[in-house]
C-alpha positions in Angstrom: -84.2 -18.3 -103.9 -86.5 -19.0 -100.7 -86.0 -19.7 -97.3 -89.0 -21.1 -95.1 -89.8 -21.0 -91.5 -91.8 -24.1 -90.9 -93.7 -24.9 -87.7 -94.2 -28.6 -86.6 -97.8 -29.6 -86.9 -100.2 -31.2 -84.3 -98.5 -33.2 -81.3 -99.4 -35.6 -78.8 -100.0 -33.6 -75.7 -99.1 -35.4 -72.5 -98.8 -33.6 -69.3 -96.6 -36.3 -68.0 -93.8 -35.5 -70.6 -91.8 -32.5 -70.9 -93.1 -30.2 -73.7 -89.7 -30.3 -75.6 -90.2 -34.1 -75.9 -93.6 -34.0 -77.0 -93.7 -36.0 -80.5 -96.1 -35.7 -83.5 -99.5 -36.8 -83.4 -100.8 -39.2 -86.1 -102.7 -36.2 -87.6 -99.5 -34.1 -87.5 -97.2 -36.9 -88.9 -99.7 -37.3 -91.7 -99.7 -33.6 -92.4 -95.7 -33.5 -92.5 -95.8 -36.4 -95.0 -98.6 -34.6 -97.2 -96.3 -31.6 -97.3 -93.1 -33.6 -98.1 -94.9 -34.6 -101.4 -94.9 -31.1 -102.3 -92.7 -29.7 -105.0 -91.1 -27.2 -102.8 -89.9 -30.0 -100.4 -88.0 -31.7 -103.0 -86.2 -28.5 -103.7 -84.7 -28.0 -100.2 -80.9 -28.2 -99.9 -80.7 -27.8 -96.2 -83.2 -28.3 -93.3 -82.4 -26.7 -90.0 -84.3 -28.1 -87.1 -84.8 -27.2 -83.3 -83.8 -29.8 -81.2 -87.1 -30.4 -79.7 -88.8 -33.7 -80.7 -91.7 -32.5 -82.6 -89.4 -30.2 -84.7 -87.1 -33.1 -85.5 -89.8 -35.6 -86.6 -91.2 -33.0 -89.0 -87.6 -32.1 -90.3 -87.0 -35.8 -90.9 -90.2 -36.3 -92.8 -89.3 -33.4 -95.1 -85.7 -34.8 -95.3 -87.0 -38.0 -96.8 -88.3 -36.0 -99.8 -85.1 -34.4 -100.5 -82.2 -37.1 -99.3 -80.7 -34.3 -97.1 -79.6 -34.8 -93.5 -81.1 -32.7 -91.0 -78.8 -30.3 -88.8 -79.9 -29.6 -85.4 -79.4 -25.9 -84.0 -80.2 -25.6 -80.3 -80.8 -21.8 -80.4 -84.0 -22.5 -82.3 -85.9 -24.1 -79.2 -89.3 -22.7 -78.5 -89.5 -20.0 -75.8 -88.5 -21.4 -72.5 -91.8 -21.9 -70.4 -90.4 -24.5 -67.8 -91.1 -22.1 -64.9 -94.7 -23.0 -65.3 -94.6 -26.4 -66.6 -97.6 -27.9 -68.5 -100.5 -25.5 -68.7 -104.0 -26.6 -70.1 -104.9 -25.2 -73.4 -107.2 -22.4 -72.2 -104.5 -21.0 -69.6 -101.6 -21.8 -72.2 -103.6 -19.3 -74.5 -104.0 -16.7 -71.9 -100.3 -16.9 -70.9 -99.4 -16.7 -74.8 -101.4 -13.5 -75.2 -99.6 -12.3 -72.3 -96.1 -13.1 -73.5 -96.6 -11.3 -76.9 -98.5 -8.4 -75.2 -95.5 -7.8 -72.7 -92.3 -8.8 -74.5 -89.9 -7.1 -72.2 -91.2 -8.7 -69.1 -91.5 -12.6 -68.0 -94.6 -14.3 -67.7 -94.3 -16.0 -64.4 -90.6 -17.0 -64.9 -90.9 -17.7 -68.7 -88.1 -16.5 -71.2 -88.9 -12.9 -72.2 -90.1 -12.5 -75.6 -87.4 -10.1 -76.5 -84.8 -12.5 -75.5 -86.5 -15.4 -77.4 -86.5 -13.2 -80.4 -82.8 -12.4 -80.2 -82.0 -16.0 -79.9 -84.0 -17.1 -82.8 -82.8 -14.2 -85.1 -79.2 -14.9 -84.0 -79.4 -18.7 -84.7 -81.0 -18.2 -88.2 -78.4 -15.3 -89.3 -75.6 -17.7 -88.0 -76.7 -20.4 -90.4 -77.5 -18.0 -93.3 -74.0 -16.5 -92.8 -72.5 -19.3 -94.4 -75.4 -20.3 -96.4 -75.5 -20.6 -100.3 -78.1 -17.9 -101.2 -79.1 -20.1 -104.2 -79.9 -23.1 -102.3 -83.7 -23.4 -100.8 -83.4 -23.9 -97.0 -86.0 -24.7 -94.4 -85.7 -23.9 -90.6 -88.2 -26.2 -88.6 -89.2 -25.1 -85.3 -92.1 -23.7 -83.3 -95.0 -21.3 -83.7 -93.8 -18.9 -80.6 -90.4 -18.4 -81.8 -91.3 -18.3 -85.5 -93.6 -15.4 -84.8 -90.9 -13.5 -83.1 -88.7 -14.2 -86.2 -91.3 -13.3 -88.8 -91.9 -9.7 -86.6 -88.1 -9.3 -86.9 -88.0 -10.0 -90.6 -91.2 -7.9 -91.2 -89.6 -5.0 -89.3 -92.7 -4.9 -87.0 -93.2 -5.0 -83.3 -93.6 -8.1 -81.6 -97.3 -9.0 -81.5 -99.5 -12.1 -81.4 -101.7 -10.8 -84.4 -98.7 -12.0 -86.4 -99.0 -15.5 -85.0 -99.9 -18.5 -86.9 -103.3 -20.1 -87.0 -103.8 -22.6 -84.2 -102.8 -25.9 -84.7 -99.4 -25.7 -86.0 -98.1 -26.9 -89.3 -97.7 -23.7 -90.9 -94.9 -22.1 -93.0 -93.9 -18.5 -94.1 -91.5 -17.9 -96.9 -88.8 -15.0 -97.2 -86.1 -14.4 -99.9 -82.5 -15.4 -99.2 -81.2 -12.2 -100.8 -83.1 -9.7 -98.8 -84.7 -11.8 -96.1 -88.1 -9.9 -97.1 -91.0 -12.1 -96.4 -92.7 -13.4 -99.6 -95.8 -15.1 -98.0 -97.8 -15.0 -94.8 -98.3 -18.1 -92.7 -99.8 -20.9 -94.8 -100.5 -24.5 -94.1 -97.6 -26.6 -94.9 -99.6 -28.8 -97.2 -101.2 -25.9 -98.9 -98.2 -23.9 -100.0 -97.0 -24.1 -103.8 -93.9 -22.1 -103.6 
């Protein structure tokens, strides 16, 4: 059976609001609703979400299609970037490039990539340790830690070349029996299972 890692789609960017509190934009919410209409969404038996607003909103939209209640797992949050606060898009991209290129170092006080990877891997493994492997499950979170998890599942070193396309709202699938990747990043409204 399949497991999914889903990243929240587009958000309302507001430099005056802490990043973990950003919600989905109208475009992001529409994309999540479209994904919720997919056959794969109706098959989900568990939906696990980060505790950040944009992930919770995405998970709640998907949960409406299945009738399940979302579960919040605090260790699934995005890499901690609070040391720098909001960065304009061009500066953020430069910082993210550095983050992935230097996984054992901190970018100006950010959580190190190796630490964020260990955290997300542990969070997912803890959930899966008691999960029925015949029941489809989705983890809803963020692109940075999602990429770090993907690198781990693929047995590859941390690298931004494994990151999702810009904009968010993508997923990859993995087998619950062996945790092997079964598809690469795909827009949430396009994946057919």
